[in-house]
N, C-alpha and C positions, 0 to 999 in steps of 0.2 A: 421452772420453765421461765425463759427470759421474756421480758415485756417488750412488745413491739410498739414503738412510738410512731403513730401516724402523723404526717404533717398536717398543719392546719390548712384550711381551704385557701387562704390567702398567702401561703408561704411563698416567698420570692424564689427560693431555690427550686421549688417544684415547677413554677412557671418558667424559669430559665431553662431547666432541663427539658421541659416540654417544647419550648421554642427551639432549642438546639436540636432536639430529635427531629422536629418538623423540618428545619433547615437542612439537616443531614439527609433526610429522605428526599427532599427536593433536589439537592445536589446529586444524589445517586441517580435520580430519574434523568436529570440533564446529561450526566455522563453516559448513561445508557443510550439516550437518544443520539448523542454525538458519536458514540461507537457504532451504532447501527448506520448512521449516515456515512461514516468513514468506510465501513465495510462495503456498503452499497456502491459508493463512488469507486472504490478500488475494483470491485467486480465489473463495473461498467467499463473502466479503463482497460482491464485485462481482456474483456470481450472485444473491445475495439481493436486492441493490438492483435488479438488472435484473428480477427477478420482481415487485418492487413497483411498477414503472413503470406498468403498466396501471391499477393502483388510484389512482395519483396523478392520472391524467388524467380520472377520472370526476367529480371535484369533489364538491360537497356533495350529500348525500342528504336528503330530507325525509320525516319519518315520516307526516305527514298534510297534506292541503291542497296548494295549488299553490305552485310555486316563486316567490319574490319577484321582482318585475320593477322596472325603473327607469322612472321617470316623467320624460320629457323634454319635456313640454308647455310648461314655462316657459322652456326653454332658447332663447336667441337667439344667432345667430352673431355673432362679434366684429366690431366696426366696424374697417375697415382704417385704419392709421395713428393709432390711438387709444391712450391710456394708461389704465391701470387705476386 
């Protein structure tokens, strides 16, 4: 049976690994928080854009008078097989 060597209490490698593990845990927590903030911000932006959709469909509004119209009286259908 192999002998397992336990590090001494003051072993520098153990302390470095513990500090690295703690720093990695803190970094993972910060990344998680930033991800949640980014997702929440994106959701708010998407809701704001969805709320604006009905306004975009209304088109132009006129303060007075009638809406302008297109006059197609001079329009002629194109002649088949012709060039411009």
